C-alpha positions as CSV (number, residue, x, y, z in Angstrom):
1,M,34.8,111.5,30.1
2,K,35.6,109.8,26.8
3,P,37.0,106.2,26.7
4,P,40.5,105.9,25.3
5,A,40.6,105.2,21.5
6,G,42.6,101.9,22.0
7,R,39.9,100.5,24.2
8,F,37.2,101.4,21.7
9,A,39.1,99.6,18.9
10,A,39.6,96.6,21.1
11,I,35.8,96.3,21.4
12,L,35.0,97.2,17.8
13,V,37.3,94.9,15.9
14,P,35.8,91.6,17.3
15,V,32.3,92.9,16.7
16,L,33.1,93.7,13.1
17,G,34.6,90.3,12.6
18,L,31.4,88.6,13.8
19,M,29.3,90.9,11.6
20,C,31.1,90.1,8.3
21,G,30.1,86.5,8.5
22,C,33.6,85.3,7.7
23,H,34.2,81.6,8.3
24,S,36.4,78.8,7.1
25,A,34.7,76.2,4.9
26,Q,34.9,72.9,6.7
27,I,33.6,69.4,6.2
28,D,32.4,67.4,9.2
29,A,33.2,63.7,8.5
30,T,31.9,60.7,10.3
31,V,33.4,57.2,9.6
32,E,31.1,54.4,10.8
33,N,32.5,50.9,11.3
34,R,29.6,48.7,10.3
35,T,31.9,45.8,9.2
36,G,30.9,43.6,12.1
37,A,34.4,43.5,13.5
38,A,37.1,45.8,14.8
39,I,39.4,47.5,12.3
40,E,42.9,48.8,12.7
41,L,45.0,51.5,11.0
42,L,42.1,53.5,9.6
43,E,43.3,56.2,7.2
44,V,41.1,58.6,5.3
45,D,43.0,60.6,2.6
46,Y,41.5,63.7,1.1
47,P,43.0,66.4,-1.1
48,S,46.1,67.8,0.6
49,A,46.0,65.8,3.9
50,S,44.6,62.8,5.8
51,F,43.2,61.7,9.1
52,G,42.6,58.4,10.9
53,A,42.7,56.2,14.0
54,D,44.8,53.4,15.3
55,A,41.7,51.3,15.8
56,L,37.9,51.5,15.6
57,A,35.7,48.9,17.3
58,A,32.8,47.3,15.6
59,G,29.7,49.6,15.6
60,T,31.5,52.7,16.6
61,D,32.0,56.0,14.8
62,Y,35.0,58.4,14.3
63,H,34.4,62.1,13.8
64,Y,36.8,64.6,12.2
65,R,36.5,68.1,10.8
66,F,38.7,69.3,7.9
67,Q,39.2,71.9,5.2
68,V,39.7,71.0,1.6
69,R,42.7,72.9,0.1
70,L,42.9,71.2,-3.3
71,S,40.6,69.0,-5.4
72,G,40.6,65.2,-5.7
73,P,39.0,62.0,-4.4
74,V,38.5,60.7,-0.9
75,K,40.3,57.4,-0.3
76,V,39.8,55.1,2.7
77,Q,42.1,52.3,3.8
78,Y,42.0,50.1,6.9
79,T,43.2,46.7,8.1
80,E,40.7,44.0,9.2
81,S,41.7,43.0,12.8
82,T,40.9,39.3,12.3
83,S,42.3,38.5,8.9
84,H,44.8,41.4,8.7
85,K,43.5,42.0,5.1
86,V,44.0,45.6,3.9
87,R,40.9,47.1,2.4
88,Q,41.0,50.2,0.2
89,M,38.2,52.1,-1.5
90,T,37.7,55.4,-3.3
91,G,34.9,57.8,-2.7
92,P,33.6,61.0,-4.2
93,D,35.8,63.9,-5.4
94,L,36.1,66.9,-3.1
95,F,36.8,70.4,-4.3
96,E,38.6,73.3,-2.6
97,G,36.2,75.5,-0.5
98,Q,33.5,72.9,-0.2
99,E,31.7,72.6,3.1
100,G,29.1,70.4,4.7
101,R,29.0,66.8,5.9
102,L,30.5,63.5,4.7
103,E,29.4,60.2,6.1
104,I,31.5,57.1,5.3
105,L,30.0,53.7,6.1
106,L,32.5,50.9,6.3
107,L,30.5,47.7,5.4
108,P,31.4,43.9,5.5
109,D,33.5,42.4,2.7
110,G,35.6,45.6,2.1
111,K,32.7,47.6,0.8
112,A,31.9,51.2,1.7
113,E,29.2,53.8,1.1
114,F,29.9,57.5,0.9
115,H,27.1,59.9,1.7
116,P,28.2,63.5,0.9
117,E,26.1,66.5,1.8
118,L,28.4,69.2,0.5
119,S,28.1,72.6,-1.0
120,P,28.5,72.7,-4.8
121,H,32.0,73.5,-6.1
122,H,32.7,76.6,-8.1
């Protein structure tokens, strides 16, 4: 006895999807608070959107995965918990379709290091 055609298609479509290797280009970001103190109102802006956290304790990390839809720089802003000073810094440019990893190290005195491991842009 033959299986119904609809049942066959229901099995075949997901298998073909896996075989084509299709995936969304995403960047895995990690923001590391190495300032020596807690920070508040962390915001990371990237082309077309942003992410952040209300607070990030000293020595902790925040992870986020995103897709780049346009091109432009990464910008980071946060408020120091003790002095209430707002810190802002600009990182590397991101380009639509890039994927990989981006590590952002927040350092004392409002400094930051950006460590991108990203695919080249076309």
